[in-house]
Steps between C-alpha positions, in 0.01 A plus 500: 500500500262759362313663793186510282494120459217316674459146627188338353298228674203334331289272716203286405398691187180388333363663187216403266344660191160471332552361148197427281277494804723244673731552797865439405730448797847630408692507829433252778676594824828611343780610734851627427749765608779721375749651741620858458727526197435138400444381142208254502356322196165331441472225242209274417266385222349759267180646639563381856474850651857635511403838353204514738744478792690805372176687438392436859836608642485819291155582634332483161272230640403383847507141624184319601690364801850525639748773582776693325749659739767759426773489766267305726208744478172426324393783270205536267660801330762334283458705182817691423718295734630272224650552157331277241637381167292263284632279219430765236701818543194727446718794396299789362600532132448878489738565789878479496691257719554777754133598481396140563728439797385824666134395500492394866641822651285699257180320605590529868562873465863476609767747403574419137831682494652274764339191346635593157851540641476159666369339181783651295750371755353149481473472120856358467439241774190386312683482166315800359769767487440722198143375452312732736352696209423191289150361455409137584473405132874560463595261780577128496290264709765485770534878514123540529500262798784691665309826449191344656708376792650844552147641507412237765809581708417871492173435682729503808301210641655257743362195317532419130244267342635360172259284300699304240688810382730297272247246372470644149875539435737274308730273701818708466330828588322333789825359644668840470212675675496245781864580580431871467193480728706336773754783484228765520317317781825477695555873444154600628424228757123490447279206591397321178210267427564351156289273279642270237431167329874441453650276770859602420406868514332448837808334649754734344328812636348400830569462869179299536261332254137406563337239279122534473258219423241508226196717566382546768859580593681413816873481566627145443870581542699777665859470383789699647768565236835478682707589194774760552468862390602673283386243244667431170342324200724191545312430822221331304744223403587409859380180673341709776292690245396175330382353832286804577363502145385138532321579825307781335414290195376216721277744687362645177422147379303437815748247634483655846196449726240775469458681833181424688232767530506713813 
């Protein structure tokens, strides 16, 4: 396991925004956890607050109530402790692939020579060998996502926050990147919090899946995924996978009781 990986505990999070002069409650006592090196996925209706959860964990926002603990300790200084990747790759078009992936060490004032050597070593693992001097416009959608993921990995953070990174890709590219992500995650051993709307993707990737209710969001189902690793694509055709998939779909349809307020 990567010694940089952190366990994440979220307890009783509440968060509201002011929208058009009205108070909009987004999170309503949400609690979940990710053990060190665990791959945990959040799914739920659009707009229910999944991205808000990642933003709070990253320290970009602060909860109105509740706690976020790293390795059991509450900290208000969470900025820089997580690597964040949104759905869009956000590669800078005027910088090469290598220039983009070196942004984090450059911003943090780290030794660029060592970071560059590490990035060059990792390019083949991320399917980017020979493309270090290419610009984003020359890359396919899948390659752009891999470049963005490499940039996220090079933050050297113990927690990776991945917000629908494959949502805009075609089905074949998406399936390929799911398998690739599992290999890279296994190689690095980071703790991952992942957002998706795809039930099969959630099950194929995860150790644990949390289903959130409609806004204001609470957890309506915590599902352990006892499927063996390493995982092959044929796994999605198994009866065990189908059973887990039906449980998640039932929860998303609201066919499980909504938890009572604390």
